[in-house]
C-alpha positions in Angstrom: -37.0 55.9 37.3 -35.4 53.1 35.9 -31.8 53.8 36.6 -29.0 50.9 34.9 -31.5 49.6 32.6 -29.9 51.0 29.4 -27.3 48.8 31.0 -29.0 46.0 30.8 -30.1 46.4 27.0 -26.5 46.7 25.8 -25.3 43.6 28.2 -28.2 41.0 26.3 -27.1 42.8 23.2 -23.8 42.5 24.1 -24.6 38.3 24.2 -26.5 37.6 21.2 -24.0 40.0 19.4 -21.5 36.9 20.8 -23.5 33.7 20.4 -23.7 34.7 16.7 -19.5 35.6 16.3 -19.2 31.9 17.6 -21.8 30.4 15.6 -19.8 32.5 12.4 -16.5 30.9 13.5 -17.8 27.5 13.5 -19.5 27.9 10.3 -16.3 29.6 9.2 -14.1 26.0 9.8 -16.8 23.7 8.5 -16.3 25.6 5.4 -12.8 25.1 5.7 -12.8 21.7 6.2 -14.7 21.1 3.3 -12.4 22.8 1.1 -9.3 21.1 1.9 -11.4 17.9 1.3 -12.7 19.1 -1.9 -9.7 20.0 -3.4 -7.7 17.1 -2.4 -10.6 15.1 -3.7 -10.1 17.4 -6.8 -6.0 16.8 -7.2 -6.6 13.0 -6.9 -9.3 13.4 -9.7 -6.6 14.9 -11.7 -3.8 13.0 -11.2 -5.8 10.2 -12.1 -6.3 11.6 -15.6 -2.5 12.2 -15.7 -1.2 8.6 -15.1 -3.8 7.7 -18.1 -2.8 10.7 -20.3 0.8 9.1 -20.1 -0.8 5.9 -20.6 -2.3 6.7 -23.4 1.1 8.4 -24.8 3.0 5.5 -24.2 0.0 3.0 -25.7 2.0 -0.2 -26.1 3.7 -0.3 -23.0 0.6 0.2 -21.3 -1.3 -2.5 -23.3 1.9 -4.9 -22.1 1.0 -3.7 -18.5 4.0 -2.3 -18.1 2.4 0.4 -16.2 0.3 -2.2 -13.8 1.0 -0.7 -9.5 -0.8 -2.3 -7.3 -1.7 -0.2 -4.4 1.9 1.8 -2.7 3.2 5.0 -2.2 6.3 6.9 -2.8 7.9 9.0 -0.1 7.0 12.8 -1.4 10.7 13.7 -3.3 10.4 17.2 -5.2 13.6 17.0 -7.1 13.0 12.9 -8.2 14.9 12.1 -11.1 13.3 8.9 -11.8 15.5 6.3 -14.2 14.2 3.6 -16.4 12.4 3.3 -18.9 9.9 5.4 -20.0 6.9 3.9 -18.4 8.7 3.4 -15.2 9.5 7.1 -14.6 6.2 8.0 -15.1 4.6 5.5 -12.8 7.6 7.3 -10.4 6.2 10.5 -10.6 2.9 9.9 -10.7 3.6 7.9 -7.0 5.6 10.8 -5.7 3.1 13.7 -7.1 0.2 11.2 -5.4 2.3 11.5 -1.8 3.3 15.2 -2.7 0.4 16.8 -3.6 -2.3 15.2 -1.2 -0.7 13.2 2.0 1.9 11.1 2.7 0.1 8.8 3.4 -1.4 8.4 -0.4 -1.4 5.4 -2.3 -2.2 4.6 -5.6 -3.0 1.5 -7.9 -3.5 0.6 -12.0 -5.0 -2.6 -12.9 -5.6 -3.7 -16.0 -7.7 -6.0 -17.3 -6.9 -6.3 -21.6 -7.8 -3.2 -22.4 -9.8 -1.6 -19.0 -7.2 0.2 -17.1 -8.8 1.3 -13.1 -7.0 3.9 -11.6 -7.5 3.7 -7.8 -6.2 6.5 -5.2 -6.4 6.4 -1.4 -5.4 9.1 0.6 -6.1 10.2 4.5 -8.6 13.4 4.6 -9.2 13.2 8.5 -9.3 17.1 7.5 -12.6 17.2 6.0 -14.0 14.7 7.9 -16.8 15.6 11.0 -16.5 12.2 12.3 -12.6 12.1 12.7 -13.0 8.2 14.8 -14.0 6.5 11.1 -9.7 5.8 9.8 -11.2 4.7 6.3 -9.1 6.6 4.1 -10.7 8.2 0.9 -10.6 6.5 -2.3 -11.4 7.6 -6.0 -11.8 5.1 -8.4 -11.1 5.8 -12.6 -12.2 3.1 -15.0 -10.7 4.3 -18.9 -10.2 1.7 -21.8 -7.3 2.3 -24.2 
């Protein structure tokens, strides 16, 4: 005479299933965070290549240092109508793209050393971090020669 044994088995099975589903939800959250972080890094790579391609198209101005930019950011403006020379427009559009595609506090710099150029991009990647206390920005650095 075992009354209620089936009910206990069902309750234990439900407990095990609920713990498994909570673990699955935790894995899904980690995957979403990692995906967002990877997306930002991909965007930073594309944006670094973008500014280098712009400098290759306007090589004379790039070698004269017109594209040199100290680490700075710009507010995202989807309807940016940059004015000035081609190099000034390129830099303004690039900085605008940084803030629109990465984060509002994303910063970029272009440093020239003779014909060697270093593009640095920094952004806040708190969504992709497991340690939220770490406030250091993510940095992508790309070096090339024109």
